[in-house]
C-alpha positions, 0 to 999 in steps of 0.5 A: 767837643767842636765849640758848637752851641747852635741848637739846630745843630746839637739836634740834628747830630743828636737825631743824624742816624733817626730817620736811616735807621727808625724811620719806621718807628717815628711815624708810628708804622708797625709794618716796618715792610712799607716803602721806606722810602715813603717811611724815611720821607714821611719822618722827615716830615715829623721831623720838620714839624717838631724840629723846624726845616733846618733841622729835618734839612740836616738830618735828610742830608746826613742819610746815607741814601740806601744802594741797590741790593744788586751793586757790588760792595765795591759800588756800595761804598763808592756811591757812598763816599760821593754822598759824603761829597755832597755832605762836607760841603754842607756847614750845617752837616759837616762836623756832625758827619765828621763826627760820626765817622771819627766815631765809627773809625775810631772804633774799628778795632772794637769789631770782633769779627775779623772780615768785618773789620777789614771790610769797614776797614776797606770802605772808610780808607779813602774817606780818610782822606776826604775828610783830612783834605775838607780839615785841611782847607781850614774853613771849617767853624771850630779853632785851628787847634782843634782842626790840627787835633783831627787831623792828628787823629784821623791820619792816625786812626787811618794807619790803623786802618792800613794795616788791617786790610 
């Protein structure tokens, strides 16, 4: 969709949630109660062996760190926001994260649980501005036409989100 043809970035996009969601399966660990960080580290090692260090590094960058359970939802959302600040500065991960976020945010209307929908809308609202500002810098490796399309799409999605909160 963004005109990216770099094989490493395409593989990274396909695997972007693999370590976060399936690290135990990647390492062949049947006991998912084992240390998740160990599983993630080992999964990244396997990805590096199979697809190269650049793919593993990009997937690692895209993997959202698990916040401590004792943190409030507001604090966890802030940690996620801070993680995104780093991710969107990396040229290998920014378009993948933008695509992932857009997909999630644009599908918010299909979430049937109204409490979950409202919770996600609150989490996403500040992130819209983060991505809009990043796109408006004009240095993404996509056409100006695509940048304008993304700005319009994200602005509309932000307005929908605001109505949910």
